[in-house]
C-alpha positions as CSV (number, residue, x, y, z in Angstrom):
1,M,-15.5,1.2,16.0
2,R,-13.5,-1.6,15.0
3,R,-14.1,-5.2,16.4
4,Y,-11.3,-7.8,16.9
5,I,-10.9,-11.0,18.7
6,S,-7.8,-11.4,20.9
7,A,-6.8,-15.0,21.9
8,Y,-4.2,-16.1,24.3
9,F,-2.1,-19.0,24.3
10,E,0.5,-20.6,26.7
11,D,2.3,-22.5,24.1
12,E,4.1,-21.1,21.0
13,E,3.4,-24.3,19.0
14,N,-0.3,-24.0,19.5
15,L,-0.1,-20.3,18.5
16,L,1.8,-21.2,15.2
17,R,-0.7,-23.8,14.3
18,A,-3.6,-21.4,15.0
19,T,-2.0,-18.7,13.0
20,K,-1.4,-21.1,10.1
21,D,-5.0,-22.3,10.2
22,L,-6.4,-18.6,10.3
23,R,-4.1,-17.6,7.4
24,N,-5.2,-20.7,5.3
25,K,-8.8,-19.6,6.0
26,Q,-8.1,-16.0,4.7
27,F,-8.7,-14.3,7.8
28,S,-6.9,-11.0,8.6
29,I,-4.6,-11.3,11.4
30,Q,-3.7,-7.9,13.0
31,D,-1.0,-8.7,14.9
32,V,0.8,-11.6,16.8
33,L,2.3,-10.4,20.3
34,T,4.9,-12.9,21.9
35,P,7.4,-12.4,24.7
36,F,10.2,-13.7,22.6
37,P,10.8,-14.2,19.0
38,I,9.4,-17.3,17.6
39,H,11.0,-19.3,14.8
40,G,8.8,-19.8,11.7
41,L,6.2,-16.9,12.5
42,D,7.4,-14.5,10.0
43,P,6.8,-16.8,6.8
44,I,3.3,-17.8,8.1
45,L,2.3,-14.2,8.4
46,G,3.7,-13.3,5.1
47,F,6.5,-11.0,6.4
48,K,9.4,-10.2,4.0
49,R,13.0,-10.3,5.0
50,S,14.0,-7.1,6.9
51,R,16.0,-4.4,4.9
52,I,17.7,-3.5,8.3
53,P,21.0,-5.1,7.1
54,T,21.0,-3.0,3.9
55,I,20.4,0.1,5.7
56,G,23.2,-0.9,8.2
57,F,25.6,-1.4,5.3
58,I,24.6,2.0,3.6
59,G,25.2,3.7,6.9
60,G,28.5,2.0,7.4
61,A,29.5,3.0,3.9
62,I,28.8,6.6,4.4
63,G,30.6,6.6,7.8
64,C,33.6,4.9,6.0
65,I,33.6,7.5,3.4
66,I,33.2,10.6,5.7
67,A,36.0,9.2,8.0
68,F,38.5,8.7,5.4
69,G,37.6,11.9,3.3
70,F,37.7,14.0,6.4
71,Q,41.1,12.7,7.4
72,A,42.5,12.9,4.1
73,W,41.3,16.5,3.8
74,A,42.6,17.5,7.3
75,F,46.0,15.9,7.1
76,V,46.8,16.6,3.3
77,V,44.9,19.8,2.3
78,D,44.0,21.9,5.4
79,Y,46.8,21.3,7.9
80,P,49.6,19.2,6.7
81,L,52.2,18.3,9.3
82,F,55.5,16.4,9.1
83,I,55.2,13.8,12.0
84,G,58.1,11.5,12.3
85,G,58.9,11.7,8.5
86,K,55.6,9.9,7.8
87,P,53.9,11.1,4.4
88,H,50.8,13.5,4.5
89,F,48.6,10.7,3.0
90,A,49.5,7.8,5.4
91,I,46.5,5.5,5.0
92,P,47.5,3.0,7.6
93,S,47.1,5.7,10.3
94,F,43.6,6.4,8.9
95,I,42.4,2.9,9.4
96,P,41.3,2.8,13.2
97,I,39.2,6.2,13.1
98,T,37.7,5.0,9.7
99,F,36.8,1.5,11.2
100,E,35.2,3.3,14.4
101,L,33.1,5.8,12.3
102,T,31.9,3.1,10.0
103,V,30.7,1.0,13.0
104,L,29.1,4.1,14.5
105,F,27.2,5.2,11.6
106,A,25.9,1.6,10.7
107,A,24.8,1.3,14.3
108,F,23.0,4.6,14.2
109,A,21.5,3.9,10.7
110,M,20.1,0.7,12.1
111,V,18.7,1.9,15.3
112,F,16.9,4.7,13.6
113,A,15.7,2.3,10.7
114,F,14.2,0.2,13.4
115,L,12.5,2.8,15.4
116,I,10.9,4.4,12.3
117,R,9.8,1.1,10.8
118,S,8.3,0.0,14.0
119,K,6.8,3.4,15.0
120,L,8.4,3.5,18.2
121,G,9.7,7.1,18.2
122,P,8.9,9.9,20.6
123,G,5.0,10.5,20.9
124,A,4.1,7.0,19.9
125,N,0.9,5.8,21.0
126,N,1.0,1.8,20.8
127,P,-1.9,0.2,22.7
128,I,-1.1,-2.4,25.4
129,H,-3.5,-5.1,24.5
130,D,-2.7,-7.1,27.6
131,E,0.2,-6.8,30.1
132,R,0.7,-10.7,30.2
133,I,2.1,-10.8,26.7
134,T,5.5,-9.4,28.0
135,D,5.7,-12.2,30.6
136,D,4.6,-15.5,29.4
137,R,1.7,-15.4,27.2
138,F,1.1,-15.3,23.3
139,M,-1.5,-13.4,21.6
140,I,-3.1,-13.5,18.2
141,I,-5.4,-10.4,17.2
142,V,-7.9,-11.2,14.3
143,D,-9.9,-8.4,12.7
144,L,-13.5,-9.3,12.7
145,D,-14.7,-6.5,10.7
146,E,-12.8,-8.0,7.5
147,A,-13.8,-11.5,8.6
148,G,-17.5,-10.8,8.0
149,N,-20.1,-12.8,9.9
150,Q,-17.6,-15.6,10.7
151,D,-17.0,-14.7,14.3
152,E,-18.0,-18.3,15.4
153,L,-15.6,-19.9,12.8
154,V,-12.6,-17.8,14.1
155,K,-13.3,-18.7,17.7
156,E,-13.8,-22.5,16.8
157,I,-10.3,-22.5,15.0
158,L,-8.7,-20.9,18.2
159,L,-10.4,-23.2,20.5
160,K,-9.3,-26.1,18.5
161,E,-5.7,-24.9,19.0
162,E,-6.2,-24.7,22.7
163,A,-6.6,-21.1,23.3
164,Q,-6.7,-20.3,27.0
165,E,-8.7,-17.3,26.8
166,I,-10.7,-15.5,23.8
167,K,-12.0,-11.9,24.2
168,V,-14.2,-9.9,21.6
169,K,-13.1,-6.2,22.0
170,E,-13.9,-2.9,20.1
171,I,-11.5,0.0,19.7
172,D,-11.9,3.4,18.1
173,K,-9.7,3.8,14.9
């Protein structure tokens, strides 16, 4: 059984201050759940910059190479046709399809990377801590097992930043 504290906030500024205070005191914050992205929360939690744009670029480059390569092979090697006197290797006519497949491969690469990184694929079993966090509440989850015997200090920090509700819960891991 793992013990954790969940604290609910109505204002993102209070949530940011509480998160910063808990991180400064070296408490283990398991998660911060918000109904919308909060500017400045990622650096406080110590998150690195996302690699999804890099994966999108790699996926787009692969799509570009596949599209251009397939068209070049199809029109030059496999089935060359004379159409209106244009050359077999007519690069300007390859551009629209190459562009479309570049965008398609980049989009699919980013979507799959996001789903894998977020553990949101089929069969994912993500616990719902409280349904209010999808509406208008902000929530911090602090691991008490890693906090030692400092439950009261964690509660004090959360109350100082105007936490609306604080719950101590146990879950099976």
